[in-house]
N, C-alpha and C positions, 0 to 999 in steps of 0.2 A: 038537396044536399045539406046535411046537418053538421054543425061543428060545436065543440064544447072545449073549454080550456080549464086546466087545473094547474095550480102551482105546486111543484114537487119540492123545491128548495129555494134558496136565495136567488139563484140564477137559472135553475132548471125549470122548464115549462113542459106541459103535456097538452097536446091538442087532440081531441077525439074527433074523428071524421066518419060520416056515414054517407056513402055514395050509392044512390039508387041503382039497382041492377039494370033497370030499364035504360038508364043513361049509358051505362057501360055497353050494353048490347047495341045501342044505336051507334056508339063510337066504333065498336068492333066492326059492325057492318059497313060503316063509312070507310074505315081503313082498308077492309078487304076489297071494296069496290075500287078504291084508288090503286091498290096493288094489281087488281085484275087488268088494268089498262096497260100495264107494262110487263107483267110476269110472263116468263117463257116456260113452256112445257112441251115435251116431245109430242108431235102429232097435231099441235095446235099453232095457228098463227098468233103472233103477239097481239094481245088485246082481245083474243077470242076464246080464251080459256074459260070454261064454265065456272061460275062463282062457287059452286059446290066443291069443285076440285081445289080451287084456290083456298077455300076455307079448311079443307082437309089438310092441305100442305102448310098453310101459314096462319091458321086460326089461333094456335097457342101464342104465337108471336104477337099477333094483332091484339089479343086479349091482354097480354102482359103490358104492351105499350099503352093500351087504352086505360088500364087501371093506373099505371104509373102517371100518365098525363092528368087523370082526374084527381089523383091524390096531390100531385104537385100544384095543380091549379087551386084546389081547396086550401092547401097549406099556404100558398102565396097570398091568397085573398085574406086569410086570417092575420097573417103578419102585417099586411098593409092596413087592415082595419084597426088593429091595436097598436100600430106604429112600433113594432118589435124589431130590434136588430139582432138577428141570429148570429151566434158565434159558433163556427164550425159547421158541421153537417148534422141534420136530424137523423134519428133512428126511427124507422117506420116499422111498426109491429101490427100484424092483423089481430083483431079482437076475437077471442073465442066465444062461441055460443051466439054468433050473430044470426039474424033471421035470414029468410030467403029473399026478402025484398031489397035488401041493402047490403053492401060490403062495408064492414066497419074496420077502421084502422085507428091507430094512435101514433102521433108524432111526438117524440121526446127529444128535446134540444135545450141548449143553453142560450141565454141572451147576454148582451153586453150590460155591464152594471151602469147605473147612474153615477156619475162622478162629480163630486163637489170638492174642488181643491181646497185644502185646509188653510188656516190663517198662519202666515209666516211672520207676522209682526212681532211675536214674542220669541221667535227662534234666533239664536245666536249662531252666526256662520263665520268661521275663521277664514281670513283671506291671507295666505302666506305671501311674504315679501322677501325678495333677494335681489340685491344690486350686484351686477357683475363688475368686478374690478380687477386690478392687476393680480391679486392673490389667486382669484379664481381662474384667470387665464394661465398663470404659472402652473397651477394644479392640473389643468387640462393638458397643457403641453407635456407635463410629466407623464400623464396617462398615455398620450400619443407616443411618447418615447418608449414606454414599456410595451406598447403594442408592437413596436418594431425591434424588440429585443432579439439579439442574436446570441448564440452560445459558442464558447470556445473551450476546447478540452484543456484540462489542467491536471497536474500531478500533485494532488493534495487530498486530504479527507473531505468527505461530503459535508456540505453546509446548507443552511436554509436558503432557498431560492435556486439552488443548483439543479441542473437536469442530470439525472443519473441513469445508468443501465445496470440492472441486477439480474441474477438468477435467484429464484426463491422456491422453497418447498414448504407447504403448510400441512401439519398433521393434527388430527383430532383422535385422541385415544390411541396414538401410535400409528394410525393409518392416514395416508394421504387423502384429503377430501377433494371432492369435485371442484375444479377451478382453483385449486390450491397450489398449482405448480406452473412455473413459467421459466423460459430461458430468454436471455437478452431482452428483458422487459424494461422499457423506458418510462420514466415519469419525472415530473418536476416537483421537488420538495416544497411544500407550502401552497401548491396550486389547488389542493383539495381533492385530487383524484384518488388519493389513498387515505386510509384512516390515520388519524394523528399519531396514535401509538405506534403504528407501523413506520411512519416517517421518522418519529423520534428515535427508533432503533437504528435507522440507517444513518442519521446524522452522526458525524464523527468517525464513521467507518472509513478505513483506508482502502485504496485500490488493491484488489486481490484478497482482501480480508473477508472472512466469513464470521457470522454471528448467529447464535441460537438464542431465541428469546420467547417468552410466553406472552400471550395476548388474549384478551377477552373481547369478543365482538359485542357491539351495542345491542341492547334489547330490541331496537327497531330496525336492525339490519335487514336488508331486502331479501337475503337468502334465509328463509325461515329455519332451515336445518342448522344454521350457524348462529342465529340470533341469540345473544346472551351466553354463548358457549365459549369455553376456554380452549385455546389451541396453542400449538407450538410452531414457530417458523424458524427456518434456517435460511439466511440471506447471504449472498456473496456479491460484493460490489465489484463491478467490472470496468466502469467508466464514470468520470466526473466531468461535467461541463459547466462553467460558470457563466452567468448572464452578463452580457455587454450591452449597455444602453448607448444609442447613438448620440453624438454630440449635437447640441443645438447650433447648427451652422448652416451655410448655404445649401449644402447637400440635403440636410434634413428639411429645409424649407421647400426645396424643389420637390422632395418626396410628398409634401403636403399640397402640391399643386401650384406653388409660387414659382412661375417660370424663371424669373431672374434671381431667385434665391434670396431676395431681400427680407431680412428678419423682421423689420418693422411692418412690412406688408403682411408677413406671416402672422404676427401678433394681432393685427387688425382683423384678418380673416378669421382667426381662431375666436376672437372676441365676438365678432358678428354672428358666427355659427353658434357659439355658446349662448349668446343672448336669446337667439331664437329657440334653442333647446330648453333653456331655463324658463322662458315664457310659456312654452308648450307644457312643461311639467307643472308649473304653477297653475295654469288654466285647468289642467287635468285634476289637480287636487281640489280646486274650488268647485269644479263641476261635480266631482264625487260628493263633496260636502252638501252641495245644493240638492242633488238627487236624493241623498239620504234624508235631508230635511223635508223634502216634498213627500217622500214616502211616509215619514214619521207623522206628518200632520194630515195625511189623507189615507185613513184606513180603507182598505179595498179588498173585496172578494172578487177574484178573477175567474173567468170560465176555464174549467178543466181542459176543455178542448183546445184552447189557445195555448195553455201551458204544455200540453202534450205535443202539439205541433212545434212549439219553440224548442222543447227538449230534443225532439227528433232532429231539428236543424242543427242544434249544438253538437249532437252526437255525430252527425254527418260531417260537420266541420272538423271535428276531432279526428275522424277517420281519414279525411283528406290530408290533414296535417301529418298524421302518422305515415301515410303513404309517401308524402314528399320527403320524409326522413328515411325512406327505404324500408319501412316496416310493413309486413303483410297484415292487414286488418283481420283476415280470417284466423290468424294466429293470436291476435290481440283483440278479442271482442270488446266493442264499445257499446255500452248500454245507455239508452236515453234516460233511464231512471237515475243515472249518476248526475244528471244535469237538471233535475227537477227544481231544486232550490234556486239555481241561477236562472232557469227559464221563468219561474214565477216572478222573480224580481224584474226581469227584462219586460215581461208582459205588463206588469203593474206600471213600470216607468213609461212604457209606450203609451198606455192609456191615459196616464196623468199628463204627459207632455202633449199628447194630441188634444186633450181638453183645454189645456192652457193656451196652446197655439191658436185654437179656434176662438176661445172666449176673450183672449187678450190681444188678438191680432198680432201674433208674433211670427208671422210667416216671413220667409227670407225675401229680401229685396235684391234685385239684380246688381245694384252697386255694392251691396254687402258681399255677395258671392264673388264678384270680380275682385274685390279687395282681398278676400281670403285666398283665392287662387293665386293672385300676385304674390302674396306672402309666402305661400308654399313654394312658388317658383324661385324665390330669391336664393335658395340654398343650392341651386343648380347652375351649371356653367352658362347655359343659354336659357334664361327665364322665359323668353318669348316662345321658345319651342315647347316648354312645359305648359304655358298658358294655352297654346294652340291645341295641345294634346287633350287638355281638360274640355275645351269647348268643341272638340271634334266629335265627341260621343255623349249623348244625353245621359247615359248611366253614370259616366264619370262626373259630370257636372252635378248630377243628383246627389252624389256623395258630399260634394262641397255644400250644396244647399241644405242637406241634413245637418251638417256641422254648424252652419250659420243659424239654423233654427234652434239647435241646442244652445248656442252662445246667446241667442236672444232670450231663451228661457232663463239662463244663468243670470243675465243682466237684470231681467225682471225680478227674479228672486232676490238678488242682492239689494235691489232698490226697495223691496218690501220687507226685508228681514233686518235684524240687527247685526251689522258686520263689525268685525274686529280684526285689524291688521296684526299679523304676527310674523316676526322675522324667523326665517329658517336658515339653517346652516347649509353651506354648499355641499358638503359631504353627505349630509342626510338627504337632501333633495335628489342628488344625482345617484345616490345608492338605491333609490326607490324606482322600481319599474313603473313607467307611466304609460 
């Protein structure tokens, strides 16, 4: 059995293999003999079928299996010999023009790159800071009030923040365009559901009044046939409802889960929850900054096979997300190619983090995992039940272990980089999806 290796690119490898035909024939004969012990054929007792008939029936299968086993063995031996870590699966190709004495094949595959994490000592990483005080609690309570807004009908012209009901007809070049007509259509002015120019035309309109106005759709409007086009709308206002915010009283506190309606307890609960959320968002920002710094100082070429696999998984996640929203993915094709850039970043980070964890001993410790799970549980009514839920299933606990490892990497990076504390505003932090 002969093997040869060639380097195709930075991570791609090619191994040529020559398996003697004599070895293949011996393996085929051995497999057929084993089959003959149990194979069943009409007119013969089990184990008494002539080997010649077994060969006629199962010879092709035995030969295919023998060749596959020989190639796999040769390939595995070469990988062990050169200590190569294969990424993905190899492509096995028969070589043309091979002789009669040997079957020749080539295995083409990618290997994992050698990773040397770069020097962070000269990197500056900003660490955002925000202390939760009374002002932040007040803003959060105001948000909670707005989430519980009710609407009451009023007899006045429409204004910003009102919920209105209208009839409208839109025409392009004098013809009603698709989707340009509706009856008893509700929307809230200022909520962003309608274009600003459309909302501006409704503001000030009295109940029962109609208005005709011209409008130009934005260039990036989702309906391509209307993007950048001028149209004319006719709108009739039929109903106006003004928003009513709940008072901050005992009833409001009970709605937030404070059984006795105590406003002091409510503020304490809001502050505790807010501090946890602020901490989570600050940590997410720091983690993102650390990951960016690690990628910047560690140039890395990653196996295409791993990127392809990751993009497939991201596409599948997107499909499932669409389905949970009630959309049929056969009507909305999701292509893995859309996620290639994101997939490459995830693969790079995964490899860099794995190398750091191994070389710097940043594995999770049981006490760290326990502390993180307990922190998660604090935002629930029965923390002990949540802790039990995590520890009842290994895969749930594995998620917490992964987060602990990421936190360990962040702590290591901050200890080895130049850090700078920077105050951030409450509005800016909470406006960012984390």
